N, CA, C and O atoms as CSV, one atom per row, in Angstrom:
chain,resi,resn,atom,element,x,y,z
A,1,UNK,N,N,42.128,69.666,55.288
A,1,UNK,CA,C,41.619,68.465,55.937
A,1,UNK,C,C,42.618,68.003,57.000
A,1,UNK,O,O,43.810,67.872,56.722
A,2,UNK,N,N,42.136,67.760,58.195
A,2,UNK,CA,C,43.018,67.282,59.260
A,2,UNK,C,C,43.084,65.768,59.242
A,2,UNK,O,O,42.069,65.075,59.153
A,3,UNK,N,N,44.309,65.278,59.329
A,3,UNK,CA,C,44.489,63.837,59.351
A,3,UNK,C,C,44.688,63.401,60.796
A,3,UNK,O,O,45.558,63.922,61.494
A,4,UNK,N,N,43.892,62.460,61.235
A,4,UNK,CA,C,44.043,61.963,62.606
A,4,UNK,C,C,45.113,60.886,62.648
A,4,UNK,O,O,45.136,59.989,61.806
A,5,UNK,N,N,45.994,60.977,63.627
A,5,UNK,CA,C,47.031,59.965,63.802
A,5,UNK,C,C,46.508,58.927,64.796
A,5,UNK,O,O,46.098,59.262,65.908
A,6,UNK,N,N,46.530,57.687,64.381
A,6,UNK,CA,C,46.127,56.614,65.284
A,6,UNK,C,C,47.364,55.835,65.686
A,6,UNK,O,O,48.169,55.442,64.841
A,7,UNK,N,N,47.505,55.619,66.963
A,7,UNK,CA,C,48.626,54.834,67.458
A,7,UNK,C,C,48.178,53.380,67.554
A,7,UNK,O,O,47.133,53.071,68.126
A,8,UNK,N,N,48.985,52.503,66.986
A,8,UNK,CA,C,48.643,51.089,67.000
A,8,UNK,C,C,49.052,50.447,68.314
A,8,UNK,O,O,50.031,50.836,68.951
A,9,UNK,N,N,48.274,49.459,68.690
A,9,UNK,CA,C,48.617,48.622,69.830
A,9,UNK,C,C,48.159,47.214,69.470
A,9,UNK,O,O,46.966,46.962,69.304
A,10,UNK,N,N,49.114,46.304,69.351
A,10,UNK,CA,C,48.796,44.922,69.005
A,10,UNK,C,C,49.199,44.053,70.185
A,10,UNK,O,O,50.331,44.129,70.663
A,11,UNK,N,N,48.273,43.231,70.651
A,11,UNK,CA,C,48.553,42.343,71.778
A,11,UNK,C,C,48.587,40.905,71.259
A,11,UNK,O,O,47.653,40.447,70.601
A,12,UNK,N,N,49.667,40.208,71.562
A,12,UNK,CA,C,49.822,38.823,71.117
A,12,UNK,C,C,49.752,37.880,72.306
A,12,UNK,O,O,50.452,38.053,73.304
A,13,UNK,N,N,48.878,36.864,72.174
A,13,UNK,CA,C,48.787,35.848,73.219
A,13,UNK,C,C,48.855,34.446,72.624
A,13,UNK,O,O,48.567,33.455,73.296
A,14,UNK,N,N,49.247,34.382,71.331
A,14,UNK,CA,C,49.388,33.088,70.666
A,14,UNK,C,C,50.469,33.204,69.600
A,14,UNK,O,O,50.951,34.298,69.307
A,15,UNK,N,N,50.843,32.072,69.028
A,15,UNK,CA,C,51.860,32.046,67.985
A,15,UNK,C,C,51.414,32.878,66.782
A,15,UNK,O,O,52.212,33.626,66.218
A,16,UNK,N,N,50.139,32.752,66.384
A,16,UNK,CA,C,49.629,33.499,65.228
A,16,UNK,C,C,49.651,35.003,65.474
A,16,UNK,O,O,49.995,35.773,64.577
A,17,UNK,N,N,49.286,35.429,66.690
A,17,UNK,CA,C,49.334,36.853,67.033
A,17,UNK,C,C,50.775,37.373,66.958
A,17,UNK,O,O,51.027,38.469,66.457
A,18,UNK,N,N,51.710,36.568,67.463
A,18,UNK,CA,C,53.109,36.976,67.491
A,18,UNK,C,C,53.663,37.133,66.067
A,18,UNK,O,O,54.535,37.969,65.829
A,19,UNK,N,N,53.158,36.333,65.126
A,19,UNK,CA,C,53.591,36.436,63.725
A,19,UNK,C,C,53.225,37.801,63.146
A,19,UNK,O,O,53.956,38.330,62.308
A,20,UNK,N,N,52.109,38.376,63.580
A,20,UNK,CA,C,51.690,39.705,63.111
A,20,UNK,C,C,52.678,40.760,63.617
A,20,UNK,O,O,53.116,41.622,62.856
A,21,UNK,N,N,53.026,40.686,64.913
A,21,UNK,CA,C,54.004,41.625,65.476
A,21,UNK,C,C,55.348,41.456,64.768
A,21,UNK,O,O,56.013,42.443,64.452
A,22,UNK,N,N,55.746,40.215,64.520
A,22,UNK,CA,C,57.007,39.939,63.838
A,22,UNK,C,C,57.017,40.584,62.446
A,22,UNK,O,O,58.012,41.187,62.045
A,23,UNK,N,N,55.915,40.453,61.720
A,23,UNK,CA,C,55.819,41.031,60.369
A,23,UNK,C,C,55.888,42.559,60.421
A,23,UNK,O,O,56.543,43.180,59.584
A,24,UNK,N,N,55.222,43.158,61.392
A,24,UNK,CA,C,55.232,44.623,61.531
A,24,UNK,C,C,56.628,45.146,61.831
A,24,UNK,O,O,56.980,46.248,61.412
A,25,UNK,N,N,57.424,44.367,62.551
A,25,UNK,CA,C,58.716,44.841,63.034
A,25,UNK,C,C,59.910,44.338,62.221
A,25,UNK,O,O,61.053,44.671,62.532
A,26,UNK,N,N,59.656,43.548,61.196
A,26,UNK,CA,C,60.752,43.042,60.376
A,26,UNK,C,C,61.504,44.206,59.731
A,26,UNK,O,O,60.907,45.067,59.087
A,27,UNK,N,N,62.820,44.214,59.917
A,27,UNK,CA,C,63.643,45.294,59.375
A,27,UNK,C,C,63.808,46.478,60.313
A,27,UNK,O,O,64.481,47.453,59.980
A,28,UNK,N,N,63.193,46.392,61.483
A,28,UNK,CA,C,63.280,47.497,62.448
A,28,UNK,C,C,64.698,47.632,62.984
A,28,UNK,O,O,65.432,46.651,63.109
A,29,UNK,N,N,65.067,48.876,63.298
A,29,UNK,CA,C,66.392,49.175,63.862
A,29,UNK,C,C,66.271,49.300,65.377
A,29,UNK,O,O,65.358,49.944,65.894
A,30,UNK,N,N,67.215,48.667,66.079
A,30,UNK,CA,C,67.220,48.674,67.540
A,30,UNK,C,C,68.632,48.969,68.013
A,30,UNK,O,O,69.581,48.311,67.587
A,31,UNK,N,N,68.778,49.939,68.879
A,31,UNK,CA,C,70.084,50.199,69.499
A,31,UNK,C,C,70.157,49.340,70.765
A,31,UNK,O,O,69.182,49.244,71.511
A,32,UNK,N,N,71.305,48.723,71.001
A,32,UNK,CA,C,71.462,47.830,72.152
A,32,UNK,C,C,71.055,48.508,73.468
A,32,UNK,O,O,70.475,47.870,74.346
A,33,UNK,N,N,71.366,49.816,73.596
A,33,UNK,CA,C,71.018,50.548,74.820
A,33,UNK,C,C,69.500,50.691,74.991
A,33,UNK,O,O,69.028,51.073,76.062
A,34,UNK,N,N,68.742,50.385,73.937
A,34,UNK,CA,C,67.279,50.514,73.982
A,34,UNK,C,C,66.588,49.177,74.253
A,34,UNK,O,O,65.387,49.030,74.029
A,35,UNK,N,N,67.356,48.217,74.734
A,35,UNK,CA,C,66.802,46.915,75.117
A,35,UNK,C,C,66.966,46.789,76.621
A,35,UNK,O,O,68.079,46.909,77.133
A,36,UNK,N,N,65.881,46.549,77.333
A,36,UNK,CA,C,65.927,46.491,78.799
A,36,UNK,C,C,65.230,45.232,79.309
A,36,UNK,O,O,64.143,44.880,78.851
A,37,UNK,N,N,65.873,44.561,80.263
A,37,UNK,CA,C,65.245,43.423,80.937
A,37,UNK,C,C,65.032,43.808,82.392
A,37,UNK,O,O,65.989,43.950,83.154
A,38,UNK,N,N,63.771,43.977,82.772
A,38,UNK,CA,C,63.422,44.311,84.158
A,38,UNK,C,C,63.127,42.991,84.869
A,38,UNK,O,O,61.979,42.556,84.959
A,39,UNK,N,N,64.208,42.357,85.376
A,39,UNK,CA,C,64.107,41.005,85.950
A,39,UNK,C,C,63.037,40.883,87.027
A,39,UNK,O,O,62.232,39.952,87.010
A,40,UNK,N,N,63.033,41.830,87.966
A,40,UNK,CA,C,62.090,41.739,89.085
A,40,UNK,C,C,60.632,41.806,88.636
A,40,UNK,O,O,59.749,41.228,89.268
A,41,UNK,N,N,60.396,42.519,87.539
A,41,UNK,CA,C,59.023,42.647,87.021
A,41,UNK,C,C,58.719,41.616,85.941
A,41,UNK,O,O,57.588,41.517,85.467
A,42,UNK,N,N,59.750,40.840,85.553
A,42,UNK,CA,C,59.621,39.841,84.484
A,42,UNK,C,C,59.165,40.479,83.178
A,42,UNK,O,O,58.351,39.913,82.448
A,43,UNK,N,N,59.703,41.670,82.891
A,43,UNK,CA,C,59.334,42.396,81.673
A,43,UNK,C,C,60.583,42.653,80.843
A,43,UNK,O,O,61.615,43.069,81.370
A,44,UNK,N,N,60.484,42.402,79.548
A,44,UNK,CA,C,61.583,42.641,78.617
A,44,UNK,C,C,61.085,43.662,77.599
A,44,UNK,O,O,60.076,43.436,76.930
A,45,UNK,N,N,61.798,44.795,77.482
A,45,UNK,CA,C,61.358,45.884,76.609
A,45,UNK,C,C,62.351,46.094,75.464
A,45,UNK,O,O,63.566,46.061,75.656
A,46,UNK,N,N,61.799,46.308,74.276
A,46,UNK,CA,C,62.623,46.628,73.109
A,46,UNK,C,C,62.044,47.881,72.464
A,46,UNK,O,O,60.919,47.871,71.965
A,47,UNK,N,N,62.830,48.971,72.480
A,47,UNK,CA,C,62.431,50.212,71.809
A,47,UNK,C,C,63.011,50.135,70.409
A,47,UNK,O,O,64.206,49.895,70.240
A,48,UNK,N,N,62.167,50.338,69.403
A,48,UNK,CA,C,62.670,50.215,68.046
A,48,UNK,C,C,62.090,51.265,67.115
A,48,UNK,O,O,61.070,51.893,67.401
A,49,UNK,N,N,62.773,51.432,65.998
A,49,UNK,CA,C,62.328,52.336,64.943
A,49,UNK,C,C,61.987,51.443,63.760
A,49,UNK,O,O,62.859,50.782,63.196
A,50,UNK,N,N,60.699,51.430,63.387
A,50,UNK,CA,C,60.265,50.522,62.328
A,50,UNK,C,C,59.567,51.287,61.209
A,50,UNK,O,O,59.128,52.422,61.394
A,51,UNK,N,N,59.474,50.652,60.054
A,51,UNK,CA,C,58.751,51.261,58.941
A,51,UNK,C,C,57.267,50.992,59.100
A,51,UNK,O,O,56.865,49.925,59.566
A,52,UNK,N,N,56.464,51.957,58.715
A,52,UNK,CA,C,55.012,51.825,58.795
A,52,UNK,C,C,54.535,50.949,57.636
A,52,UNK,O,O,54.210,51.454,56.562
A,53,UNK,N,N,54.496,49.642,57.862
A,53,UNK,CA,C,54.088,48.700,56.814
A,53,UNK,C,C,52.573,48.632,56.646
A,53,UNK,O,O,52.071,48.094,55.659
A,54,UNK,N,N,51.854,49.182,57.616
A,54,UNK,CA,C,50.395,49.054,57.595
A,54,UNK,C,C,49.708,50.258,56.973
A,54,UNK,O,O,48.554,50.164,56.554
A,55,UNK,N,N,50.405,51.394,56.908
A,55,UNK,CA,C,49.784,52.629,56.424
A,55,UNK,C,C,50.020,52.877,54.947
A,55,UNK,O,O,50.591,52.040,54.247
A,56,UNK,N,N,49.569,54.049,54.474
A,56,UNK,CA,C,49.769,54.418,53.072
A,56,UNK,C,C,51.226,54.792,52.840
A,56,UNK,O,O,51.810,54.433,51.818
A,57,UNK,N,N,51.811,55.516,53.794
A,57,UNK,CA,C,53.189,55.974,53.658
A,57,UNK,C,C,54.137,54.923,54.227
A,57,UNK,O,O,54.503,54.975,55.401
A,58,UNK,N,N,54.535,53.959,53.377
A,58,UNK,CA,C,55.340,52.834,53.868
A,58,UNK,C,C,56.803,53.201,54.102
A,58,UNK,O,O,57.584,52.359,54.545
A,59,UNK,N,N,57.185,54.436,53.813
A,59,UNK,CA,C,58.559,54.885,54.101
A,59,UNK,C,C,58.624,55.587,55.465
A,59,UNK,O,O,59.708,55.888,55.965
A,60,UNK,N,N,57.468,55.838,56.049
A,60,UNK,CA,C,57.411,56.556,57.329
A,60,UNK,C,C,57.961,55.665,58.450
A,60,UNK,O,O,57.614,54.489,58.561
A,61,UNK,N,N,58.829,56.264,59.275
A,61,UNK,CA,C,59.360,55.525,60.423
A,61,UNK,C,C,58.513,55.788,61.658
A,61,UNK,O,O,58.062,56.909,61.894
A,62,UNK,N,N,58.306,54.743,62.434
A,62,UNK,CA,C,57.498,54.836,63.651
A,62,UNK,C,C,58.355,54.356,64.819
A,62,UNK,O,O,59.040,53.338,64.716
A,63,UNK,N,N,58.315,55.082,65.915
A,63,UNK,CA,C,58.952,54.621,67.151
A,63,UNK,C,C,57.952,53.733,67.880
A,63,UNK,O,O,56.816,54.135,68.133
A,64,UNK,N,N,58.387,52.527,68.213
A,64,UNK,CA,C,57.498,51.571,68.872
A,64,UNK,C,C,58.211,50.883,70.018
A,64,UNK,O,O,59.437,50.913,70.126
A,65,UNK,N,N,57.414,50.266,70.867
A,65,UNK,CA,C,57.946,49.469,71.976
A,65,UNK,C,C,57.310,48.091,71.897
A,65,UNK,O,O,56.094,47.959,71.757
A,66,UNK,N,N,58.158,47.059,71.988
A,66,UNK,CA,C,57.615,45.709,72.150
A,66,UNK,C,C,57.851,45.354,73.608
A,66,UNK,O,O,58.970,45.428,74.117
A,67,UNK,N,N,56.765,44.965,74.263
A,67,UNK,CA,C,56.822,44.624,75.681
A,67,UNK,C,C,56.501,43.132,75.831
A,67,UNK,O,O,55.403,42.682,75.504
A,68,UNK,N,N,57.476,42.388,76.327
A,68,UNK,CA,C,57.303,40.955,76.582
A,68,UNK,C,C,57.092,40.793,78.079
A,68,UNK,O,O,57.901,41.269,78.875
A,69,UNK,N,N,56.014,40.125,78.467
A,69,UNK,CA,C,55.740,39.955,79.904
A,69,UNK,C,C,55.924,38.498,80.326
A,69,UNK,O,O,55.972,37.602,79.483
A,70,UNK,N,N,56.025,38.272,81.627
A,70,UNK,CA,C,56.211,36.940,82.222
A,70,UNK,C,C,57.503,36.287,81.741
A,70,UNK,O,O,57.540,35.081,81.493
A,71,UNK,N,N,58.559,37.084,81.610
A,71,UNK,CA,C,59.844,36.582,81.140
A,71,UNK,C,C,60.688,36.126,82.332
A,71,UNK,O,O,60.984,36.911,83.233
A,72,UNK,N,N,61.070,34.847,82.323
A,72,UNK,CA,C,61.865,34.283,83.418
A,72,UNK,C,C,63.353,34.549,83.223
A,72,UNK,O,O,64.072,34.826,84.183
A,73,UNK,N,N,63.809,34.463,81.974
A,73,UNK,CA,C,65.235,34.675,81.724
A,73,UNK,C,C,65.459,35.125,80.291
A,73,UNK,O,O,64.592,35.001,79.426
A,74,UNK,N,N,66.660,35.654,80.076
A,74,UNK,CA,C,67.027,36.158,78.755
A,74,UNK,C,C,68.482,35.818,78.507
A,74,UNK,O,O,69.317,35.931,79.404
A,75,UNK,N,N,68.784,35.400,77.289
A,75,UNK,CA,C,70.195,35.191,76.947
A,75,UNK,C,C,70.413,35.654,75.510
A,75,UNK,O,O,69.512,35.600,74.674
A,76,UNK,N,N,71.646,36.114,75.248
A,76,UNK,CA,C,71.933,36.607,73.903
A,76,UNK,C,C,73.099,35.838,73.312
A,76,UNK,O,O,73.897,35.233,74.029
A,77,UNK,N,N,73.180,35.874,71.976
A,77,UNK,CA,C,74.250,35.189,71.261
A,77,UNK,C,C,74.764,36.130,70.179
A,77,UNK,O,O,73.976,36.727,69.446
A,78,UNK,N,N,76.083,36.261,70.077
A,78,UNK,CA,C,76.742,37.100,69.059
A,78,UNK,C,C,76.435,38.591,69.211
A,78,UNK,O,O,76.478,39.334,68.230
A,79,UNK,N,N,76.126,39.034,70.431
A,79,UNK,CA,C,75.846,40.450,70.684
A,79,UNK,C,C,76.844,40.957,71.725
A,79,UNK,O,O,76.920,40.428,72.834
A,80,UNK,N,N,77.605,41.984,71.358
A,80,UNK,CA,C,78.589,42.577,72.264
A,80,UNK,C,C,77.864,43.463,73.282
A,80,UNK,O,O,77.475,44.590,72.974
A,81,UNK,N,N,77.690,42.941,74.492
A,81,UNK,CA,C,76.964,43.654,75.550
A,81,UNK,C,C,77.674,44.929,75.995
A,81,UNK,O,O,77.056,45.788,76.625
A,82,UNK,N,N,78.962,45.066,75.678
A,82,UNK,CA,C,79.725,46.243,76.108
A,82,UNK,C,C,79.655,47.383,75.106
A,82,UNK,O,O,80.356,48.384,75.255
A,83,UNK,N,N,78.812,47.239,74.084
A,83,UNK,CA,C,78.698,48.273,73.061
A,83,UNK,C,C,77.252,48.780,73.003
A,83,UNK,O,O,76.472,48.319,72.170
A,84,UNK,N,N,76.882,49.736,73.891
A,84,UNK,CA,C,75.496,50.211,73.954
A,84,UNK,C,C,75.033,50.890,72.664
A,84,UNK,O,O,73.831,50.989,72.415
A,85,UNK,N,N,75.986,51.360,71.837
A,85,UNK,CA,C,75.612,52.046,70.588
A,85,UNK,C,C,75.412,51.074,69.428
A,85,UNK,O,O,75.034,51.484,68.331
A,86,UNK,N,N,75.663,49.795,69.665
A,86,UNK,CA,C,75.506,48.786,68.626
A,86,UNK,C,C,74.077,48.823,68.077
A,86,UNK,O,O,73.108,48.740,68.832
A,87,UNK,N,N,73.961,48.950,66.736
A,87,UNK,CA,C,72.624,48.954,66.135
A,87,UNK,C,C,72.320,47.581,65.563
A,87,UNK,O,O,73.099,47.023,64.789
A,88,UNK,N,N,71.181,47.053,65.957
A,88,UNK,CA,C,70.744,45.738,65.508
A,88,UNK,C,C,69.589,45.911,64.537
A,88,UNK,O,O,68.832,46.878,64.618
A,89,UNK,N,N,69.461,44.957,63.611
A,89,UNK,CA,C,68.303,44.957,62.713
A,89,UNK,C,C,67.493,43.706,62.989
A,89,UNK,O,O,67.969,42.586,62.801
A,90,UNK,N,N,66.260,43.910,63.439
A,90,UNK,CA,C,65.384,42.788,63.774
A,90,UNK,C,C,64.861,42.158,62.486
A,90,UNK,O,O,64.293,42.848,61.639
A,91,UNK,N,N,65.050,40.864,62.341
A,91,UNK,CA,C,64.557,40.166,61.152
A,91,UNK,C,C,63.200,39.537,61.458
A,91,UNK,O,O,62.247,39.692,60.693
A,92,UNK,N,N,63.121,38.825,62.583
A,92,UNK,CA,C,61.867,38.130,62.914
A,92,UNK,C,C,61.809,37.804,64.401
A,92,UNK,O,O,62.817,37.820,65.107
A,93,UNK,N,N,60.589,37.507,64.852
A,93,UNK,CA,C,60.372,37.013,66.216
A,93,UNK,C,C,59.748,35.638,66.048
A,93,UNK,O,O,58.728,35.488,65.376
A,94,UNK,N,N,60.358,34.647,66.655
A,94,UNK,CA,C,59.860,33.281,66.517
A,94,UNK,C,C,59.509,32.726,67.889
A,94,UNK,O,O,59.863,33.306,68.915
A,95,UNK,N,N,58.814,31.604,67.895
A,95,UNK,CA,C,58.333,31.050,69.157
A,95,UNK,C,C,58.430,29.538,69.130
A,95,UNK,O,O,58.060,28.898,68.146
A,96,UNK,N,N,58.936,28.968,70.229
A,96,UNK,CA,C,58.997,27.516,70.359
A,96,UNK,C,C,58.456,27.131,71.719
A,96,UNK,O,O,58.660,27.844,72.702
A,97,UNK,N,N,57.761,25.994,71.775
A,97,UNK,CA,C,57.303,25.480,73.067
A,97,UNK,C,C,58.367,24.513,73.547
A,97,UNK,O,O,58.781,23.611,72.820
A,98,UNK,N,N,58.805,24.715,74.792
A,98,UNK,CA,C,59.849,23.860,75.355
A,98,UNK,C,C,59.355,23.384,76.711
A,98,UNK,O,O,59.249,24.172,77.651
A,99,UNK,N,N,59.056,22.112,76.813
A,99,UNK,CA,C,58.438,21.536,78.013
A,99,UNK,C,C,57.145,22.301,78.308
A,99,UNK,O,O,56.224,22.293,77.492
A,100,UNK,N,N,57.069,22.961,79.471
A,100,UNK,CA,C,55.847,23.704,79.817
A,100,UNK,C,C,56.012,25.203,79.608
A,100,UNK,O,O,55.114,25.983,79.927
A,101,UNK,N,N,57.163,25.605,79.072
A,101,UNK,CA,C,57.425,27.027,78.858
A,101,UNK,C,C,57.554,27.341,77.374
A,101,UNK,O,O,57.484,26.461,76.517
A,102,UNK,N,N,57.746,28.630,77.103
A,102,UNK,CA,C,57.929,29.082,75.730
A,102,UNK,C,C,59.296,29.722,75.585
A,102,UNK,O,O,59.801,30.354,76.513
A,103,UNK,N,N,59.892,29.552,74.407
A,103,UNK,CA,C,61.105,30.258,74.051
A,103,UNK,C,C,60.744,31.237,72.958
A,103,UNK,O,O,60.305,30.846,71.877
A,104,UNK,N,N,60.933,32.525,73.247
A,104,UNK,CA,C,60.680,33.564,72.250
A,104,UNK,C,C,62.048,33.971,71.709
A,104,UNK,O,O,62.920,34.411,72.459
A,105,UNK,N,N,62.223,33.817,70.402
A,105,UNK,CA,C,63.509,34.094,69.766
A,105,UNK,C,C,63.416,35.407,68.992
A,105,UNK,O,O,62.582,35.557,68.099
A,106,UNK,N,N,64.292,36.363,69.350
A,106,UNK,CA,C,64.418,37.608,68.582
A,106,UNK,C,C,65.622,37.411,67.670
A,106,UNK,O,O,66.763,37.347,68.126
A,107,UNK,N,N,65.348,37.318,66.390
A,107,UNK,CA,C,66.397,37.047,65.416
A,107,UNK,C,C,66.797,38.339,64.720
A,107,UNK,O,O,65.974,39.007,64.094
A,108,UNK,N,N,68.085,38.680,64.841
A,108,UNK,CA,C,68.617,39.899,64.239
A,108,UNK,C,C,69.554,39.540,63.085
A,108,UNK,O,O,69.968,38.389,62.949
A,109,UNK,N,N,69.883,40.533,62.258
A,109,UNK,CA,C,70.836,40.294,61.172
A,109,UNK,C,C,72.194,39.902,61.769
A,109,UNK,O,O,72.434,40.092,62.962
A,110,UNK,N,N,73.063,39.364,60.941
A,110,UNK,CA,C,74.414,38.924,61.328
A,110,UNK,C,C,74.371,37.845,62.403
A,110,UNK,O,O,75.252,37.778,63.260
A,111,UNK,N,N,73.341,37.002,62.355
A,111,UNK,CA,C,73.198,35.859,63.263
A,111,UNK,C,C,73.227,36.256,64.742
A,111,UNK,O,O,73.732,35.510,65.581
A,112,UNK,N,N,72.686,37.423,65.049
A,112,UNK,CA,C,72.585,37.864,66.442
A,112,UNK,C,C,71.212,37.444,66.963
A,112,UNK,O,O,70.197,37.606,66.287
A,113,UNK,N,N,71.206,36.904,68.172
A,113,UNK,CA,C,69.969,36.305,68.692
A,113,UNK,C,C,69.775,36.672,70.164
A,113,UNK,O,O,70.733,36.711,70.937
A,114,UNK,N,N,68.516,36.940,70.538
A,114,UNK,CA,C,68.142,37.048,71.953
A,114,UNK,C,C,67.041,36.017,72.183
A,114,UNK,O,O,66.056,35.968,71.447
A,115,UNK,N,N,67.222,35.199,73.207
A,115,UNK,CA,C,66.236,34.173,73.544
A,115,UNK,C,C,65.608,34.521,74.891
A,115,UNK,O,O,66.309,34.725,75.882
A,116,UNK,N,N,64.280,34.584,74.914
A,116,UNK,CA,C,63.545,34.866,76.143
A,116,UNK,C,C,62.785,33.597,76.549
A,116,UNK,O,O,62.183,32.927,75.709
A,117,UNK,N,N,62.821,33.282,77.833
A,117,UNK,CA,C,62.039,32.153,78.341
A,117,UNK,C,C,60.843,32.711,79.097
A,117,UNK,O,O,60.986,33.561,79.977
A,118,UNK,N,N,59.654,32.214,78.736
A,118,UNK,CA,C,58.418,32.755,79.311
A,118,UNK,C,C,57.461,31.647,79.729
A,118,UNK,O,O,57.447,30.555,79.161
A,119,UNK,N,N,56.662,31.968,80.746
A,119,UNK,CA,C,55.637,31.032,81.217
A,119,UNK,C,C,54.461,31.029,80.239
A,119,UNK,O,O,53.930,29.976,79.887
A,120,UNK,N,N,54.065,32.234,79.808
A,120,UNK,CA,C,52.955,32.379,78.873
A,120,UNK,C,C,53.308,33.448,77.844
A,120,UNK,O,O,54.247,34.222,78.032
A,121,UNK,N,N,52.553,33.479,76.767
A,121,UNK,CA,C,52.805,34.475,75.725
A,121,UNK,C,C,51.954,35.702,76.020
A,121,UNK,O,O,50.725,35.646,76.012
A,122,UNK,N,N,52.636,36.810,76.280
A,122,UNK,CA,C,51.959,38.092,76.511
A,122,UNK,C,C,52.895,39.165,75.968
A,122,UNK,O,O,53.787,39.649,76.665
A,123,UNK,N,N,52.668,39.523,74.702
A,123,UNK,CA,C,53.550,40.456,74.012
A,123,UNK,C,C,52.711,41.600,73.456
A,123,UNK,O,O,51.659,41.372,72.860
A,124,UNK,N,N,53.180,42.835,73.653
A,124,UNK,CA,C,52.451,44.006,73.153
A,124,UNK,C,C,53.381,44.843,72.285
A,124,UNK,O,O,54.505,45.159,72.675
A,125,UNK,N,N,52.888,45.196,71.099
A,125,UNK,CA,C,53.587,46.154,70.240
A,125,UNK,C,C,52.792,47.427,70.317
A,125,UNK,O,O,51.609,47.447,69.975
A,126,UNK,N,N,53.439,48.514,70.771
A,126,UNK,CA,C,52.733,49.777,70.915
A,126,UNK,C,C,53.516,50.892,70.260
A,126,UNK,O,O,54.699,51.084,70.540
A,127,UNK,N,N,52.844,51.632,69.379
A,127,UNK,CA,C,53.489,52.764,68.720
A,127,UNK,C,C,53.514,53.958,69.652
A,127,UNK,O,O,52.587,54.185,70.430
A,128,UNK,N,N,54.602,54.722,69.557
A,128,UNK,CA,C,54.763,55.917,70.368
A,128,UNK,C,C,54.446,57.136,69.497
A,128,UNK,O,O,54.631,57.118,68.281
A,129,UNK,N,N,53.972,58.172,70.143
A,129,UNK,CA,C,53.638,59.388,69.414
A,129,UNK,C,C,54.922,59.984,68.810
A,129,UNK,O,O,55.932,60.125,69.499
A,130,UNK,N,N,54.866,60.321,67.546
A,130,UNK,CA,C,56.027,60.947,66.888
A,130,UNK,C,C,55.905,62.449,66.997
A,130,UNK,O,O,54.892,63.025,66.597
A,131,UNK,N,N,56.937,63.094,67.540
A,131,UNK,CA,C,56.949,64.539,67.641
A,131,UNK,C,C,57.788,65.067,66.486
A,131,UNK,O,O,58.979,64.770,66.398
A,132,UNK,N,N,57.187,65.832,65.619
A,132,UNK,CA,C,57.917,66.328,64.455
A,132,UNK,C,C,58.459,67.714,64.743
A,132,UNK,O,O,59.108,68.314,63.886
């Protein structure tokens, strides 16, 4: 029997949608060199390795990308920017409304934080094909 692999794509445009992406990615491993802020395009990308919490095989690791759009600025706290090999563990993604904008908080273990400022919420979690 052939098993079809389906790649997930979750699009978040509200706080509730973002909670689903946060739950899927909790515990995911991220290398600092795999985080990119494309300022001119207002896109913030996070490449991560996460556990397949939605499938039958919950020990299976999936390579995924979280794409944050309409990002005006980004700042980090307790993260050594000079260490590209630094591995971070994503705990949660949170969201706060601040005046007319949003603050998207990427909370990592060891009190490491990345804060993104956005005009609107447009976040996509997309699984990448795994080559075995």
